[in-house]
Structure formats: structure tokens, C-alpha cells
C-alpha positions in Angstrom: 0.1 -0.4 -0.6 0.6 4.1 0.4 2.6 3.9 3.9 4.8 0.6 2.8 5.9 2.1 -0.4 7.0 5.1 1.1 8.3 4.2 4.2 11.0 1.5 1.8 11.3 4.6 -1.0 12.7 6.7 1.8 15.2 3.9 3.4 16.1 3.8 -0.6 16.9 7.3 -0.4 18.5 7.5 2.4 20.1 4.7 2.9 21.7 5.8 6.8 17.9 5.1 8.0 18.1 2.0 7.8 20.5 1.2 10.7 17.2 3.1 12.8 14.4 0.5 11.4 14.8 -1.8 14.3 13.2 1.4 16.3 10.3 1.2 13.8 10.2 -1.8 13.5 10.4 -4.2 16.9 10.9 -7.2 13.6 13.1 -6.3 12.3 16.4 -7.3 13.5 19.7 -5.1 13.6 21.9 -7.5 11.0 18.2 -7.4 8.6 18.8 -3.8 8.5 22.5 -3.6 8.9 22.7 -6.4 5.8 20.8 -4.3 3.9 22.6 -1.0 4.6 25.3 -3.4 2.6 23.2 -4.0 -0.6 20.9 -1.7 -2.2 18.3 -1.4 -5.1 20.8 -2.2 -8.0 22.9 -4.8 -6.7 20.5 -6.6 -6.0 18.8 -5.8 -9.5 22.5 -6.5 -10.3 22.6 -10.1 -8.6 19.2 -10.7 -9.7 19.8 -10.2 -13.4 22.6 -12.4 -13.1 21.1 -15.3 -11.6 18.4 -14.9 -14.3 21.5 -14.5 -17.2 23.9 -17.0 -15.6 22.1 -19.5 -14.3 19.8 -22.1 -14.8 16.4 -22.5 -13.2 15.1 -25.0 -16.2 18.0 -27.4 -15.1 16.9 -26.7 -11.2 13.5 -27.3 -11.2 14.1 -30.8 -13.5 15.6 -31.8 -10.7 12.9 -31.6 -8.8 10.4 -34.3 -7.5 8.0 -32.9 -6.2 4.9 -31.1 -7.6 6.1 -27.3 -7.9 3.4 -24.2 -8.0 4.4 -21.3 -8.4 2.5 -18.2 -7.4 2.7 -14.5 -8.8 0.8 -11.4 -8.8 0.1 -10.0 -12.1 0.3 -6.6 -10.5 4.0 -7.5 -9.5 5.8 -4.6 -11.3 9.1 -6.9 -10.7 6.7 -9.7 -12.3 8.1 -10.8 -16.0 5.3 -13.1 -17.3 6.8 -14.3 -20.1 10.5 -14.9 -18.8 8.8 -16.9 -15.7 6.8 -19.2 -18.3 10.0 -20.0 -20.2 11.9 -20.7 -17.1 9.4 -23.4 -15.8 7.5 -24.3 -19.6 5.2 -27.7 -18.3 7.2 -28.3 -14.8 5.5 -26.4 -12.8 2.0 -24.7 -12.6 2.2 -21.2 -12.5 -1.0 -19.8 -10.4 -2.1 -16.0 -11.5 -3.7 -13.8 -8.8 -4.1 -10.2 -9.3 -2.2 -9.0 -6.2 0.9 -7.3 -6.2 4.1 -8.4 -5.2 3.4 -8.5 -1.2 1.4 -11.4 -1.9 2.4 -12.8 0.7 2.3 -10.6 2.9 -1.7 -8.8 2.5 -3.3 -12.5 1.5 -1.2 -15.4 3.8 -4.6 -17.7 3.2 -4.3 -17.8 -0.7 0.1 -19.2 -0.3 -1.4 -21.7 2.7 -3.8 -22.4 0.7 -2.3 -23.2 -2.1 0.3 -25.5 -0.3 -2.7 -27.1 1.5 -4.4 -27.8 -1.4 
């Protein structure tokens, strides 16, 4: 929501403020806040791109013997349907939900129901 967007963008624009995150959010350990100082959005994006370009998720998925279900929010701005479908092929069931990036946080019941089903 708007509050989460504001908080996240504030922390991203003012990284030193991340040291105070445990004061504002009691469930965020100091180690997580300090780690966030070392990894900016740009370093995260670079790591993610490297993994997508240089790792074979398809090979890893092929090794999994259990049923695979991927739940993705279609309003997630980081979501790229064609890339996801190309990676998993027919090896996993992709479940599209009309939600955003924080689907597991905002609707844990959807995730739980999918796991149980």
C-alpha cells in the first residue's frame, strides 16, 4: 500500500536511516537492517539479473521430484510473465493472482491454501 511504498522508498533514498529500522519495526533484526545498508536496489538488481542470465533455473526445476506451484501477483511490477513461463515451461503450475509484489504478506491465506491443496 501507500504506507509501505513510502517507507521503502524513504529507506532506499536515505540508506543511513536503515540503521534505525529496528527502532521503527521491532520485528526487523539489527543484522537485517545492517545488511540492507550493504545491498542497494542497484546491487540487488545486478545480482538478480546475473542469476537469471547465468543460471539455469530450468535445470534446477527438472531435478525437483515434488509438484511445483508458483504463485505470482499479476500486479507485481517485478513480474515478467514471458520470462517466468520460459523458465518453468510445463514443469511447474503457475498460479496467477490479481495482487501485487507483497502477495504473501497481504494474503498469506492464498499461499497457505495453495500449499495445502
